[in-house]
TORKOL-4160 file (C-alpha; in steps of 0.2 Angstrom, whole numbers, padded with zeros to 4 digits, m for minus):
213
<pt num="1" X="m0037" Y="m0063" Z="m0030"/>
<pt num="2" X="m0019" Y="m0061" Z="m0024"/>
<pt num="3" X="m0014" Y="m0047" Z="m0012"/>
<pt num="4" X="0004" Y="m0041" Z="m0011"/>
<pt num="5" X="0012" Y="m0029" Z="0001"/>
<pt num="6" X="0027" Y="m0019" Z="m0006"/>
<pt num="7" X="0038" Y="m0010" Z="0007"/>
<pt num="8" X="0056" Y="m0004" Z="0009"/>
<pt num="9" X="0065" Y="m0007" Z="0026"/>
<pt num="10" X="0081" Y="m0001" Z="0033"/>
<pt num="11" X="0095" Y="m0012" Z="0040"/>
<pt num="12" X="0088" Y="m0009" Z="0057"/>
<pt num="13" X="0070" Y="m0013" Z="0052"/>
<pt num="14" X="0062" Y="0004" Z="0050"/>
<pt num="15" X="0051" Y="0009" Z="0036"/>
<pt num="16" X="0050" Y="0028" Z="0039"/>
<pt num="17" X="0062" Y="0042" Z="0042"/>
<pt num="18" X="0064" Y="0050" Z="0060"/>
<pt num="19" X="0050" Y="0062" Z="0055"/>
<pt num="20" X="0038" Y="0048" Z="0051"/>
<pt num="21" X="0039" Y="0049" Z="0032"/>
<pt num="22" X="0047" Y="0038" Z="0019"/>
<pt num="23" X="0054" Y="0050" Z="0007"/>
<pt num="24" X="0072" Y="0048" Z="0002"/>
<pt num="25" X="0075" Y="0031" Z="0009"/>
<pt num="26" X="0075" Y="0022" Z="m0008"/>
<pt num="27" X="0085" Y="0023" Z="m0023"/>
<pt num="28" X="0081" Y="0024" Z="m0042"/>
<pt num="29" X="0083" Y="0005" Z="m0042"/>
<pt num="30" X="0070" Y="0002" Z="m0030"/>
<pt num="31" X="0058" Y="0015" Z="m0039"/>
<pt num="32" X="0061" Y="0005" Z="m0055"/>
<pt num="33" X="0057" Y="m0012" Z="m0046"/>
<pt num="34" X="0041" Y="m0004" Z="m0038"/>
<pt num="35" X="0035" Y="0000" Z="m0056"/>
<pt num="36" X="0039" Y="m0018" Z="m0061"/>
<pt num="37" X="0027" Y="m0024" Z="m0046"/>
<pt num="38" X="0014" Y="m0011" Z="m0051"/>
<pt num="39" X="0015" Y="m0017" Z="m0069"/>
<pt num="40" X="0010" Y="m0034" Z="m0063"/>
<pt num="41" X="m0005" Y="m0028" Z="m0054"/>
<pt num="42" X="m0022" Y="m0021" Z="m0059"/>
<pt num="43" X="m0026" Y="m0011" Z="m0044"/>
<pt num="44" X="m0015" Y="m0003" Z="m0030"/>
<pt num="45" X="m0022" Y="0000" Z="m0013"/>
<pt num="46" X="m0017" Y="0016" Z="m0004"/>
<pt num="47" X="m0021" Y="0023" Z="0013"/>
<pt num="48" X="m0027" Y="0041" Z="0016"/>
<pt num="49" X="m0011" Y="0045" Z="0026"/>
<pt num="50" X="0000" Y="0040" Z="0012"/>
<pt num="51" X="m0009" Y="0052" Z="0001"/>
<pt num="52" X="m0008" Y="0066" Z="0013"/>
<pt num="53" X="0010" Y="0063" Z="0019"/>
<pt num="54" X="0018" Y="0058" Z="0003"/>
<pt num="55" X="0007" Y="0062" Z="m0012"/>
<pt num="56" X="0013" Y="0047" Z="m0022"/>
<pt num="57" X="0012" Y="0047" Z="m0041"/>
<pt num="58" X="0005" Y="0030" Z="m0046"/>
<pt num="59" X="0008" Y="0030" Z="m0065"/>
<pt num="60" X="0021" Y="0018" Z="m0071"/>
<pt num="61" X="0036" Y="0026" Z="m0079"/>
<pt num="62" X="0050" Y="0013" Z="m0079"/>
<pt num="63" X="0041" Y="m0001" Z="m0088"/>
<pt num="64" X="0037" Y="0003" Z="m0107"/>
<pt num="65" X="0019" Y="0000" Z="m0112"/>
<pt num="66" X="0014" Y="m0006" Z="m0095"/>
<pt num="67" X="m0004" Y="m0004" Z="m0090"/>
<pt num="68" X="m0006" Y="0007" Z="m0075"/>
<pt num="69" X="m0015" Y="m0001" Z="m0060"/>
<pt num="70" X="m0031" Y="0008" Z="m0054"/>
<pt num="71" X="m0029" Y="0017" Z="m0038"/>
<pt num="72" X="m0040" Y="0012" Z="m0023"/>
<pt num="73" X="m0040" Y="0023" Z="m0009"/>
<pt num="74" X="m0046" Y="0019" Z="0009"/>
<pt num="75" X="m0052" Y="0033" Z="0019"/>
<pt num="76" X="m0059" Y="0029" Z="0036"/>
<pt num="77" X="m0061" Y="0047" Z="0043"/>
<pt num="78" X="m0062" Y="0064" Z="0034"/>
<pt num="79" X="m0058" Y="0066" Z="0016"/>
<pt num="80" X="m0044" Y="0071" Z="0004"/>
<pt num="81" X="m0040" Y="0087" Z="m0005"/>
<pt num="82" X="m0044" Y="0084" Z="m0024"/>
<pt num="83" X="m0028" Y="0092" Z="m0030"/>
<pt num="84" X="m0017" Y="0076" Z="m0025"/>
<pt num="85" X="m0007" Y="0068" Z="m0038"/>
<pt num="86" X="m0018" Y="0052" Z="m0037"/>
<pt num="87" X="m0033" Y="0062" Z="m0044"/>
<pt num="88" X="m0024" Y="0073" Z="m0056"/>
<pt num="89" X="m0012" Y="0060" Z="m0065"/>
<pt num="90" X="m0019" Y="0043" Z="m0065"/>
<pt num="91" X="m0025" Y="0034" Z="m0080"/>
<pt num="92" X="m0040" Y="0027" Z="m0071"/>
<pt num="93" X="m0052" Y="0037" Z="m0061"/>
<pt num="94" X="m0048" Y="0032" Z="m0043"/>
<pt num="95" X="m0060" Y="0021" Z="m0032"/>
<pt num="96" X="m0062" Y="0028" Z="m0015"/>
<pt num="97" X="m0068" Y="0017" Z="m0002"/>
<pt num="98" X="m0075" Y="0026" Z="0014"/>
<pt num="99" X="m0087" Y="0023" Z="0028"/>
<pt num="100" X="m0105" Y="0028" Z="0031"/>
<pt num="101" X="m0099" Y="0041" Z="0043"/>
<pt num="102" X="m0088" Y="0051" Z="0031"/>
<pt num="103" X="m0098" Y="0047" Z="0014"/>
<pt num="104" X="m0106" Y="0065" Z="0014"/>
<pt num="105" X="m0089" Y="0073" Z="0016"/>
<pt num="106" X="m0081" Y="0062" Z="0003"/>
<pt num="107" X="m0094" Y="0066" Z="m0009"/>
<pt num="108" X="m0093" Y="0085" Z="m0006"/>
<pt num="109" X="m0074" Y="0085" Z="m0010"/>
<pt num="110" X="m0071" Y="0071" Z="m0022"/>
<pt num="111" X="m0088" Y="0067" Z="m0032"/>
<pt num="112" X="m0081" Y="0073" Z="m0048"/>
<pt num="113" X="m0063" Y="0065" Z="m0045"/>
<pt num="114" X="m0067" Y="0047" Z="m0040"/>
<pt num="115" X="m0079" Y="0033" Z="m0040"/>
<pt num="116" X="m0085" Y="0032" Z="m0022"/>
<pt num="117" X="m0090" Y="0017" Z="m0012"/>
<pt num="118" X="m0096" Y="0018" Z="0006"/>
<pt num="119" X="m0095" Y="0003" Z="0017"/>
<pt num="120" X="m0110" Y="0000" Z="0029"/>
<pt num="121" X="m0100" Y="0002" Z="0044"/>
<pt num="122" X="m0090" Y="0015" Z="0054"/>
<pt num="123" X="m0073" Y="0007" Z="0050"/>
<pt num="124" X="m0063" Y="0000" Z="0035"/>
<pt num="125" X="m0065" Y="m0019" Z="0036"/>
<pt num="126" X="m0051" Y="m0027" Z="0025"/>
<pt num="127" X="m0062" Y="m0042" Z="0021"/>
<pt num="128" X="m0075" Y="m0031" Z="0014"/>
<pt num="129" X="m0062" Y="m0021" Z="0004"/>
<pt num="130" X="m0056" Y="m0037" Z="m0004"/>
<pt num="131" X="m0073" Y="m0043" Z="m0007"/>
<pt num="132" X="m0077" Y="m0027" Z="m0017"/>
<pt num="133" X="m0061" Y="m0029" Z="m0027"/>
<pt num="134" X="m0065" Y="m0047" Z="m0031"/>
<pt num="135" X="m0082" Y="m0042" Z="m0037"/>
<pt num="136" X="m0074" Y="m0029" Z="m0048"/>
<pt num="137" X="m0064" Y="m0042" Z="m0056"/>
<pt num="138" X="m0046" Y="m0038" Z="m0050"/>
<pt num="139" X="m0034" Y="m0052" Z="m0049"/>
<pt num="140" X="m0018" Y="m0045" Z="m0043"/>
<pt num="141" X="m0019" Y="m0031" Z="m0030"/>
<pt num="142" X="m0003" Y="m0021" Z="m0023"/>
<pt num="143" X="m0005" Y="m0014" Z="m0006"/>
<pt num="144" X="0006" Y="0002" Z="m0004"/>
<pt num="145" X="m0001" Y="0008" Z="0012"/>
<pt num="146" X="0008" Y="0011" Z="0029"/>
<pt num="147" X="0012" Y="0000" Z="0043"/>
<pt num="148" X="m0005" Y="0001" Z="0051"/>
<pt num="149" X="m0014" Y="m0003" Z="0035"/>
<pt num="150" X="m0002" Y="m0018" Z="0032"/>
<pt num="151" X="m0006" Y="m0024" Z="0050"/>
<pt num="152" X="m0025" Y="m0024" Z="0047"/>
<pt num="153" X="m0024" Y="m0034" Z="0031"/>
<pt num="154" X="m0011" Y="m0046" Z="0038"/>
<pt num="155" X="m0022" Y="m0048" Z="0054"/>
<pt num="156" X="m0036" Y="m0053" Z="0043"/>
<pt num="157" X="m0025" Y="m0066" Z="0034"/>
<pt num="158" X="m0028" Y="m0058" Z="0017"/>
<pt num="159" X="m0010" Y="m0055" Z="0012"/>
<pt num="160" X="m0002" Y="m0068" Z="m0001"/>
<pt num="161" X="0015" Y="m0060" Z="m0005"/>
<pt num="162" X="0027" Y="m0048" Z="0003"/>
<pt num="163" X="0039" Y="m0038" Z="m0008"/>
<pt num="164" X="0053" Y="m0031" Z="0003"/>
<pt num="165" X="0067" Y="m0020" Z="m0001"/>
<pt num="166" X="0082" Y="m0019" Z="0011"/>
<pt num="167" X="0089" Y="m0002" Z="0010"/>
<pt num="168" X="0107" Y="0002" Z="0016"/>
<pt num="169" X="0103" Y="0014" Z="0031"/>
<pt num="170" X="0103" Y="0012" Z="0050"/>
<pt num="171" X="0092" Y="0025" Z="0059"/>
<pt num="172" X="0093" Y="0019" Z="0076"/>
<pt num="173" X="0078" Y="0029" Z="0084"/>
<pt num="174" X="0066" Y="0019" Z="0094"/>
<pt num="175" X="0047" Y="0020" Z="0091"/>
<pt num="176" X="0048" Y="0020" Z="0072"/>
<pt num="177" X="0037" Y="0008" Z="0063"/>
<pt num="178" X="0041" Y="m0008" Z="0055"/>
<pt num="179" X="0032" Y="m0016" Z="0040"/>
<pt num="180" X="0017" Y="m0019" Z="0051"/>
<pt num="181" X="0013" Y="m0009" Z="0066"/>
<pt num="182" X="0001" Y="m0009" Z="0081"/>
<pt num="183" X="0002" Y="m0010" Z="0099"/>
<pt num="184" X="m0002" Y="m0029" Z="0099"/>
<pt num="185" X="0006" Y="m0043" Z="0090"/>
<pt num="186" X="m0001" Y="m0052" Z="0075"/>
<pt num="187" X="m0011" Y="m0068" Z="0081"/>
<pt num="188" X="m0001" Y="m0084" Z="0079"/>
<pt num="189" X="0014" Y="m0074" Z="0071"/>
<pt num="190" X="0026" Y="m0089" Z="0075"/>
<pt num="191" X="0014" Y="m0102" Z="0068"/>
<pt num="192" X="0014" Y="m0096" Z="0050"/>
<pt num="193" X="0029" Y="m0096" Z="0040"/>
<pt num="194" X="0033" Y="m0085" Z="0025"/>
<pt num="195" X="0043" Y="m0094" Z="0011"/>
<pt num="196" X="0057" Y="m0085" Z="0002"/>
<pt num="197" X="0053" Y="m0087" Z="m0016"/>
<pt num="198" X="0065" Y="m0075" Z="m0024"/>
<pt num="199" X="0079" Y="m0063" Z="m0020"/>
<pt num="200" X="0091" Y="m0052" Z="m0030"/>
<pt num="201" X="0102" Y="m0037" Z="m0028"/>
<pt num="202" X="0103" Y="m0021" Z="m0037"/>
<pt num="203" X="0117" Y="m0008" Z="m0031"/>
<pt num="204" X="0117" Y="m0008" Z="m0012"/>
<pt num="205" X="0099" Y="m0015" Z="m0010"/>
<pt num="206" X="0092" Y="m0032" Z="m0008"/>
<pt num="207" X="0075" Y="m0037" Z="m0015"/>
<pt num="208" X="0066" Y="m0051" Z="m0007"/>
<pt num="209" X="0050" Y="m0059" Z="m0012"/>
<pt num="210" X="0040" Y="m0069" Z="0002"/>
<pt num="211" X="0024" Y="m0079" Z="m0001"/>
<pt num="212" X="0013" Y="m0086" Z="0012"/>
<pt num="213" X="0016" Y="m0104" Z="0016"/>
């Protein structure tokens, strides 16, 4: 199974606006390219905060006759409202992966909206998540989570590819997240190279594709 991260980043390395959300940073070209990446995936991983903050639509619109990837939502604590786009507008019933701690809460709110799988732990273990996806037969998974979720999968050495869009903005504010964000560095970050496999431009944006060496 191949796991890819897809993120857009400003010229000064920020992936969110000053209010912590991502809306309005990318262009129609980037949204079209995101649909291309989705069309090459059979599942898309999304974190709870992304659903709450951005309410993304996961259906592919820019690639004709493309099969939509299945949404896989990771919920470590609490639950999600059932009226979010991912539950109302997806071609596939979403898969919600939660913990044994919030299983009851998830079932109460989402039992008729999603397939629910609870891990036998109090946290979301990336290796267990990828194990579930492998057993379900998914071959190409796109991670569209936030910086903290990205960090957890990178830390577990589970990411094979990074799709990175450079957008023409400079925010300048300190404390805003980059592609991966936590209070500690990734172990051995300078010992493992990422190889630039492809790059192209559309409008004022640069699209980069890195693969793990």
